[in-house]
N, C-alpha and C positions, 0 to 999 in steps of 0.2 A: 679197737680202732683199726681201720683197714685203709688200704690205698684207694684213691679215687678211681672213677670209671675211665680215666684216661690211660690206665695201665702204667703209670709212673708214680713215684713217690719221692719226696725230698729226704735227703740223707745228710745230716749235719755232722761233720767230723771235727771235733774241737781238741786241739793239742797244745801243750806248753812247749813242745819240741817240734820236730820236723813234720810229724803226722804220718810218717811212713808205716808205723805199726798199725795205726787206725785204718789206713787205706788198705793195707794188706788183709786185715781181718774182715773189714766191711765187704770188700770185693769177693773174698772167698765165700762169704755167706750169701751175698746177693746173687752170685753165679748159680745158686741152687734154685732161684726163682726165675725161670725162663720167660714167664709171661708178664713180668713187671720190671720196669727199668728205673734204677735209682738216679735221681738228679743230685749229684754230689756237690756239697758246699764244704770246702776244706778251709779250716782256720788254723794255720800253724802259728807257733810262737805266741800264744795267748798267755801273757804273764802278768797282766795288770788289770785293775778294775775297768779302766777306760777301754782297753782292748776287748774285754768281755762284754761291755755295754753294746758295742757294735755287733758282736756275735748274737747277743740276745735279741736285738732289734731284728736281725735277719731271720732268726728262728721264728719269731712271732709273725713276720711277714709271710713266711713259707713254712708252715708247720710240717713236721715229719719226725722221723726217728733221729735221736741225738745220741751219738756215741762220743766218748771223751777219754782222754788220758791227761788228767790234770793232777798235780800233786799238792798245790796250794789249797788248804782246806776252805779258806774263805771263798775262793773262786768256785770250788766244787759246790759249796753250800748255796751260793747265789744261782749257779746254773741249774742245780736240781730243783730249787724253789721255783724258779721261773718256769721250768718245764712242767712242774706240777700245777702251777697256776693256769697255764694255757692248755693243759691236758694233752701233753705230748710225752711219749716214752723216752726215757734217758737211761744210759747205762755206762758205768766206768769199765773200760775194757781191761785195765790192769789191776783194778781194785781187788777183785776176788783172788787173783793170783798173788798179789802182795800179801793179802791176809793169810793165804795158805803158807807162803814162805815164812811169814812172821810167826805163825803158830808152830811150824816145824823147827825153825831155827831159834826161836825164843828170843829174837832181837828185833828192835824196831828198824825201819828203813832210814837211810841217811837223808832222803828227800831231795836228792840232787836231780834237778831238771836236766833232761838230755844226757844222763850219765852214760848211756850206751854209745854216745858219739864222742867220747873222750879220745883225745889224740894220743893213744897208747900204741904199744908195739903191734897189736892186731890191726889197728887202723893203717899204720905205715906198711904193714905186710900186704894189705889190700891195694894200696896205692902202687907198691912195687909190682904186684901181680898185674894190675891194669896196664902199667907202663910196658911190662914185658909182653903182654897179650896184644896190645896195639901194634907193637913193633914186629911181632911174629904172626901177623894175620895173613891168611891166604897165601901161605907158602913163602913169605918173605923171610930173609935172614935165616935160612935153614942151618947155617953153621952154628947157630945158638940153640938148636933143638934139645941138646942134652941137658940144658939148664932148666927145661920145663918140668913141671910136675905131671902135666897131662898133655898129650898131643892128640888132637882130633883129626881124623882123615875121613874123606868121603867124596863122592861125586858132587857136582853142582846142585845146590838147593837142598842140602841135607841139614841146614841150620848150623853149620860149623861156626860161623862168626858170632851170631847172637848167643849161642851156647858158650862159646869161649869167653865172651864178655861177662856173662852171668857167673861163670865159674871164677873169673878173676875178681869179681865183686865179693866172692866168698874167700878170697885170699889164695886161690889156686892159680899158679902160673901156667897158663894154657896157650899153646900154639896150635894152629890148624893148617893143614896142607891139603890142597885139592888133589883128587885122583882123576886123571884124564887119560882115557884110552889113547895109545899111540905116543904118549909122552912118558918117558922114564921117570920113575919117582926119584926124589933126591937120595943119593946114596947114604946120607946121614940117617934116613928113616930105617935103613936096613940094619943098622948097628947100634941102635939106641939101647942103653942099659938102665938108666935111672927113670925116665918118664914112663908113665902108663900110656900106651897107644890104644885109642878106642876108634874103631871104624863105625861111622854112622851110616846106616843104609835105610832105604825105604822102597816100597813097591814101585815098579815102573809107572803104574797108574797115578799114584800120588805125586811122583816127581813130574810127570807130564802136566798134571793139573797146576802145580805150583809154578812150573816154568812158563806155562801159558799165561798165567796171571802176571808173571814177571815181564814177559815180552810185551803184553798189552800196556803195562804201566810205563814201559820205555818207548812205546810207539813202534816197536820192531815186529813186523808181521812176516818177515821173509826168512827167518832163521829156522828152516824146516828141520834140519838135522837135530837141533837142540830139543825138539819135542817129537821127533820120529819114534814111534813105539819100538821098532827093532833096535834102533841106535841106543835108546835109553835102556832097553833090556840088556844089551851088550855091555853098557857101562856098569850096570848093577852087577852083572856076572863077573866083569873084570875086577871090580872092587872086592867082591867076595873071595875071588881066587887069591888076591894079594893078602887079604886078611888071614886066610888059611895058611898061606905060604909063610907069613911072618909071625903067625900066632898072635895076631892082634885081637883084642876083645871086640866082639860084634854087638852092636846095639841098634835095634830096629826103632826108627823114629817116625814111622808111618803115621801113627795116631797119637804121638806125644806132643805136648806143648814144649816150649823151650824150658820151662821150669821143671817139667817132668823128666826131660832128657838130662838136664843138669843134675837132678837128684839121683838119677840112675848112674851117671858118671861118678858122682861123689861117693856113691855106695861102692862101686867098683874100685875107686881109689882108696877108700878106707879099708876095704877087704885086703887090697894089695899091701897097704902099709902094715896091717896086722900080721899078714903072712911073712913079710920080711923081718918083722921084729921077732917072730917066733923061730926063725931059721938060725 
């Protein structure tokens, strides 16, 4: 079975929880197929036969790949039977993983729907990290920087804020501070002991491209200094000198997505935590 000639295909994501796991997996795989575009149909919180009926009707109206994370065996059976009947492929994303866990651990699952979203200590740690990060965005409240796990620094348009929010969603208290030539950095940055300070940098060409798009979106066409090549080059050099002076970790984000940047920061953070434990 192949996608039609319109270079798109229907992708049905059926979950008894929020659907986040499905969406992440599906998009990661779909990204490998640059010439075809998935039309996503997301069905979260499918926990009853009536809710499943609506899903099955939509799958029949727009046949395509069906991925699901359902724990209720009756729902799984009905979904798989319908897909087989109308000749569309279906796959349980967590089924094989659960079987592997069960074989290794020698115990059956508890079958708790949405168990990963339990309001436990880890959940409240993420909420605390988000609150901290929102308050300490873009150089605000620098007096509280010592309470951070990670402090991101960098010139404008190095993805400091979105990376900070992503890290906060992983439970890492993250602050970010802009580096601006001609403006002294907060003295708190010079004396930090607990947080890991990571300097995000990119090539001048990349920064100019991103900044031009930013100015266009804002309708601002007169801010020449912001995208002047020499001025941007000087900014990058200024940030690098500060990084060397204060021994901040350097991370090139020129070709990295937010997720890749965050993953690299998390690795630096984990390495630092292990080093401190061994000291």
